[in-house]
C-alpha positions as CSV (number, residue, x, y, z in Angstrom):
1,M,20.9,-15.3,2.8
2,R,20.3,-19.3,4.0
3,V,16.4,-19.1,3.8
4,I,16.9,-17.9,0.0
5,L,19.1,-21.0,-1.0
6,D,17.0,-23.3,1.8
7,V,13.8,-21.8,0.7
8,V,13.2,-19.4,-2.0
9,V,15.6,-21.3,-4.6
10,P,14.0,-25.0,-4.2
11,F,10.7,-23.8,-4.4
12,F,11.1,-21.3,-7.4
13,A,13.0,-24.2,-9.5
14,V,10.0,-26.6,-8.6
15,I,7.9,-24.0,-10.3
16,F,10.4,-23.3,-13.3
17,C,10.7,-27.3,-13.7
18,G,7.4,-27.4,-14.2
19,W,7.6,-24.3,-16.7
20,A,10.2,-25.8,-18.4
21,A,8.2,-29.5,-19.0
22,F,5.4,-27.3,-21.2
23,R,7.6,-25.4,-22.8
24,L,9.6,-28.0,-24.2
25,G,6.9,-30.5,-24.6
26,A,7.9,-33.1,-21.9
27,V,4.5,-32.3,-20.2
28,D,1.4,-31.5,-23.0
29,A,-1.9,-29.6,-21.8
30,T,-3.8,-33.0,-21.2
31,T,-1.0,-34.2,-18.7
32,A,-0.7,-30.7,-17.4
33,K,-4.7,-30.8,-17.0
34,G,-4.4,-34.2,-15.0
35,L,-1.8,-33.2,-12.7
36,N,-3.8,-30.2,-11.8
37,A,-7.2,-31.8,-11.3
38,F,-5.0,-34.3,-8.9
39,V,-3.7,-31.3,-6.6
40,Y,-7.1,-29.3,-6.8
41,W,-9.6,-32.7,-6.1
42,F,-7.1,-34.8,-4.1
43,A,-3.9,-33.5,-2.8
44,L,-4.3,-29.9,-2.0
45,P,-7.8,-30.9,0.1
46,A,-6.1,-33.6,2.0
47,L,-3.3,-31.2,3.0
48,L,-6.0,-29.1,4.1
49,V,-7.9,-30.9,6.4
50,L,-4.9,-32.0,7.8
51,K,-3.8,-28.8,8.5
52,V,-6.9,-27.3,9.6
53,S,-7.8,-30.2,11.5
54,A,-4.6,-29.9,14.1
55,A,-4.6,-26.2,14.1
56,P,-5.5,-24.1,17.2
57,I,-8.9,-23.5,17.5
58,A,-7.6,-19.6,18.3
59,R,-5.9,-19.5,14.7
60,L,-8.9,-20.9,13.0
61,F,-10.9,-17.5,14.6
62,D,-8.3,-15.1,15.1
63,P,-10.1,-11.6,14.7
64,G,-6.4,-10.0,14.5
65,F,-5.7,-11.8,11.2
66,L,-8.9,-10.6,9.8
67,V,-8.2,-6.9,10.5
68,I,-4.9,-6.6,9.6
69,Y,-5.0,-9.3,6.3
70,F,-8.3,-8.4,5.0
71,G,-8.9,-5.1,6.1
72,P,-6.3,-3.9,3.5
73,A,-7.2,-6.2,1.3
74,M,-11.1,-4.8,1.0
75,I,-9.5,-1.0,1.0
76,I,-7.3,-1.9,-1.9
77,Y,-10.2,-3.8,-3.5
78,F,-12.6,-1.0,-3.6
79,T,-9.8,1.4,-4.5
80,I,-8.7,0.2,-7.3
81,L,-12.3,-0.7,-8.2
82,D,-13.5,3.0,-8.0
83,Y,-10.4,4.1,-9.9
84,G,-11.6,1.9,-12.7
85,R,-15.0,3.0,-12.8
86,L,-14.3,6.9,-11.9
87,V,-11.2,7.6,-13.5
88,R,-11.0,5.3,-16.2
89,R,-14.8,5.3,-17.3
90,E,-14.9,1.5,-17.5
91,D,-17.7,-0.9,-17.0
92,D,-18.2,-2.9,-13.6
93,A,-16.9,-5.8,-15.1
94,T,-13.4,-4.6,-16.2
95,A,-13.3,-2.6,-13.3
96,A,-13.6,-5.4,-11.0
97,L,-11.3,-7.9,-12.6
98,R,-8.7,-5.2,-12.2
99,A,-9.4,-5.0,-8.1
100,L,-9.4,-8.8,-7.7
101,G,-5.9,-8.6,-9.6
102,A,-4.5,-6.5,-7.0
103,T,-5.9,-8.2,-4.1
104,F,-6.0,-12.0,-5.0
105,P,-3.2,-13.7,-4.3
106,N,-1.8,-17.5,-5.0
107,S,-2.5,-18.8,-1.8
108,G,-3.7,-22.2,-2.3
109,Y,-0.6,-23.1,-5.1
110,M,1.7,-21.2,-3.6
111,G,1.0,-19.3,-0.3
112,I,0.6,-23.0,1.8
113,P,3.7,-24.7,0.4
114,L,5.8,-21.6,0.9
115,L,5.0,-20.9,4.1
116,I,5.2,-24.3,5.7
117,A,8.7,-24.8,3.8
118,A,9.8,-21.2,5.4
119,F,8.1,-21.4,8.8
120,G,6.6,-24.8,9.7
121,P,2.8,-26.2,9.1
122,E,1.3,-23.6,11.8
123,A,2.1,-20.9,9.8
124,A,0.2,-21.8,6.8
125,I,-3.4,-21.2,8.5
126,A,-2.3,-17.6,7.5
127,S,-2.8,-18.4,3.8
128,I,-5.7,-21.1,4.2
129,L,-7.6,-18.3,6.1
130,A,-6.9,-16.0,2.9
131,L,-7.9,-18.5,0.5
132,L,-11.5,-19.0,2.8
133,L,-11.7,-14.7,3.1
134,D,-11.3,-15.0,-1.1
135,Q,-13.2,-17.5,-2.0
136,F,-16.3,-15.8,0.2
137,V,-16.0,-12.8,-0.4
138,S,-13.5,-11.2,-3.3
139,I,-14.4,-13.8,-6.0
140,P,-18.1,-13.6,-5.5
141,L,-18.4,-10.1,-5.1
142,T,-16.2,-9.6,-8.4
143,V,-18.2,-12.4,-10.1
144,A,-21.5,-10.7,-9.4
145,L,-20.1,-7.2,-10.8
146,V,-19.2,-9.2,-14.0
147,E,-22.0,-10.9,-14.4
148,A,-24.3,-8.1,-13.6
149,G,-22.3,-6.0,-15.9
150,G,-22.8,-8.2,-18.3
151,G,-26.2,-8.3,-18.7
152,R,-26.5,-11.6,-17.0
153,G,-28.9,-11.2,-14.1
154,G,-29.3,-9.1,-11.1
155,F,-26.7,-8.7,-8.1
156,L,-28.5,-11.0,-5.7
157,A,-29.4,-13.5,-8.3
158,T,-25.8,-13.6,-9.3
159,L,-24.1,-13.8,-5.9
160,G,-26.5,-16.3,-5.1
161,R,-25.3,-18.7,-7.7
162,T,-21.7,-17.5,-7.2
163,L,-22.0,-18.7,-3.4
164,R,-23.6,-22.4,-4.3
165,G,-20.6,-22.5,-6.5
166,V,-18.6,-21.5,-3.8
167,F,-19.6,-24.5,-1.7
168,T,-18.8,-27.4,-4.0
169,N,-14.9,-26.1,-4.2
170,P,-13.2,-28.9,-2.8
171,L,-10.6,-26.2,-0.6
172,V,-13.3,-24.8,0.7
173,L,-15.0,-28.1,1.6
174,A,-11.3,-29.2,3.1
175,V,-11.0,-26.5,5.1
176,L,-14.6,-26.5,6.6
177,A,-14.5,-30.0,7.1
178,G,-10.5,-29.5,9.1
179,A,-12.6,-27.1,11.3
180,L,-15.1,-29.2,12.5
181,L,-12.9,-31.9,12.9
182,A,-11.0,-29.5,15.1
183,L,-13.8,-27.9,16.8
184,A,-15.2,-31.4,17.7
185,G,-11.6,-32.4,18.8
186,W,-11.7,-35.5,16.6
187,R,-9.1,-37.7,14.6
188,L,-9.3,-39.1,11.4
189,P,-9.3,-42.8,11.6
190,G,-6.4,-44.3,11.3
191,P,-6.7,-45.9,7.5
192,V,-8.1,-42.4,6.3
193,Q,-5.6,-40.6,8.3
194,G,-2.8,-42.4,6.2
195,V,-4.4,-42.0,2.8
196,A,-4.9,-38.2,3.5
197,E,-1.0,-38.3,4.9
198,L,-0.2,-39.9,1.5
199,L,-1.7,-37.6,-0.6
200,G,-1.3,-34.2,1.4
201,A,2.4,-35.2,1.3
202,A,2.4,-34.9,-2.3
203,A,0.3,-31.5,-2.4
204,S,3.4,-28.8,-2.2
205,P,5.6,-30.5,-4.9
206,C,3.1,-31.4,-7.2
207,A,0.9,-27.6,-6.9
208,L,4.2,-26.1,-7.6
209,F,5.0,-28.4,-10.6
210,A,1.3,-27.4,-11.8
211,L,1.4,-24.0,-11.3
212,G,4.7,-23.8,-13.6
213,T,2.9,-25.5,-16.3
214,A,-0.2,-23.0,-16.1
215,L,2.5,-20.3,-16.1
216,A,4.0,-21.3,-19.5
217,A,0.7,-21.7,-21.2
218,V,-0.4,-17.9,-20.0
219,P,-0.4,-15.4,-23.2
220,V,1.2,-12.2,-22.9
221,A,-1.0,-8.9,-23.5
222,G,-2.1,-5.4,-22.1
223,A,-0.9,-2.5,-21.7
224,V,2.3,-1.6,-20.0
225,S,1.1,0.7,-17.3
226,E,-2.0,-1.6,-16.2
227,V,0.8,-4.3,-15.1
228,V,3.1,-1.9,-13.6
229,L,0.2,-0.4,-11.6
230,V,-2.0,-4.0,-10.7
231,S,1.4,-5.8,-9.9
232,A,3.1,-3.0,-7.4
233,V,-0.2,-3.0,-5.7
234,R,-0.3,-6.8,-5.7
235,L,3.3,-7.6,-4.4
236,L,4.3,-4.1,-2.6
237,G,1.0,-2.1,-1.3
238,H,-0.7,-5.0,0.4
239,P,2.1,-6.1,2.7
240,L,2.9,-2.5,3.5
241,L,-1.0,-1.9,4.3
242,V,-0.8,-5.0,6.4
243,W,2.5,-4.1,8.0
244,F,0.8,-0.7,8.8
245,A,-2.6,-2.1,10.5
246,A,-0.3,-4.3,12.3
247,N,1.9,-2.0,14.0
248,F,-0.7,0.8,13.8
249,V,-4.3,-0.5,14.0
250,H,-4.2,-3.8,15.4
251,P,-1.4,-5.6,16.9
252,V,-1.0,-8.9,16.5
253,P,1.7,-11.4,17.7
254,P,5.3,-11.8,15.9
255,E,4.2,-15.1,14.2
256,V,0.9,-13.8,12.9
257,L,2.1,-11.2,11.3
258,R,5.0,-12.8,9.4
259,A,2.8,-15.3,8.2
260,A,0.1,-12.6,7.3
261,L,3.0,-10.0,5.4
262,V,4.0,-13.4,3.4
263,T,0.5,-14.1,2.4
264,A,0.0,-10.5,1.4
265,A,3.3,-10.6,-1.2
266,L,1.8,-13.2,-2.8
267,P,1.8,-13.0,-6.8
268,T,-1.8,-12.7,-8.0
269,A,-3.7,-16.2,-8.6
270,A,-4.3,-17.4,-12.0
271,T,-7.9,-17.8,-11.4
272,V,-8.2,-14.0,-12.3
273,F,-7.0,-14.6,-15.6
274,V,-9.5,-17.0,-16.0
275,M,-12.4,-15.2,-14.9
276,A,-11.4,-12.6,-17.3
277,Q,-10.6,-14.6,-20.2
278,R,-14.3,-15.9,-19.8
279,A,-15.8,-12.6,-19.2
280,E,-13.3,-11.3,-22.4
281,R,-12.4,-8.0,-20.0
282,F,-9.2,-6.9,-18.9
283,P,-6.6,-8.6,-21.4
284,A,-3.9,-7.4,-19.0
285,S,-4.3,-10.2,-16.6
286,S,-2.3,-12.7,-18.3
287,T,0.9,-10.7,-18.0
288,I,0.0,-9.7,-14.6
289,V,-0.6,-13.2,-13.4
290,L,3.4,-13.7,-15.1
291,V,5.0,-10.6,-14.2
292,T,4.1,-10.8,-10.5
293,H,5.1,-14.9,-10.2
294,A,8.2,-14.0,-11.9
295,V,9.1,-10.3,-9.4
296,S,8.0,-12.3,-6.5
297,I,11.0,-14.3,-6.7
298,L,12.8,-11.0,-5.8
299,T,10.2,-9.6,-3.6
300,L,9.5,-12.5,-1.4
301,S,13.5,-13.4,-1.3
302,V,14.0,-9.7,0.1
303,L,10.3,-10.3,2.5
304,L,12.1,-13.7,3.8
305,V,15.3,-12.5,4.9
306,W,14.1,-9.7,6.3
307,L,11.9,-11.7,8.5
308,S,14.1,-14.8,9.3
């Protein structure tokens, strides 16, 4: 119960503050956009550089995490993809967006702050690795399927354009920069370290507040069955498969499993809704983002109590 009072309540209270501020008009769309830009381009990248550069090298190249986290994620992705294509007889774009909704956690804006608050800075490496894996595999694959299915270029050409976009993502560049510093054993110069620490300290509260404003602006749409299916897979299916993989396929240290389980239980990232809106497919994505964030208050609370 203490973990709920000390971690979960303050964490979701900041998200609610952002939601309420937007709904009540204290924060408008322009202000929310500016706050999101600050988090995306400055605060989160600074935090990522600091955390990754200070992480043990073994944690940055941990094959155990790849097996227990990303293995289940890919099993879910292709199962949901085939469900859409073969059972529902949908086009590749819709099926791929549903699969992404079931596997793409909000690791940047929510996972990193939550793991730091619950288990300390080193635990955040799990969500950072998940963010990298999604940026380099899940998102490029989905974008390629969406654009190829829409007749906007071949698979390989689309994949190439998407990968070029990935390498201009400030979060990805920050993780890569931090990894290079860790490998070389270098530290940031004093003044640069100071700036990074100031920006990084603002990342968690600003990211959570910005997330609340984003959720307040997301519309509700889509069939109930779609929302229930994808939300259940995202919040329950992925962490259950991670637990199974860690116990019966590839045992990992308790701290790795703990961080992987929390990351796997995160709600669906708003990026899925943005991609679905752009592709004019899968309208249920907006409701899935809202529902998974709301229900995760309960599911993450139960998980954190169990892990503690």
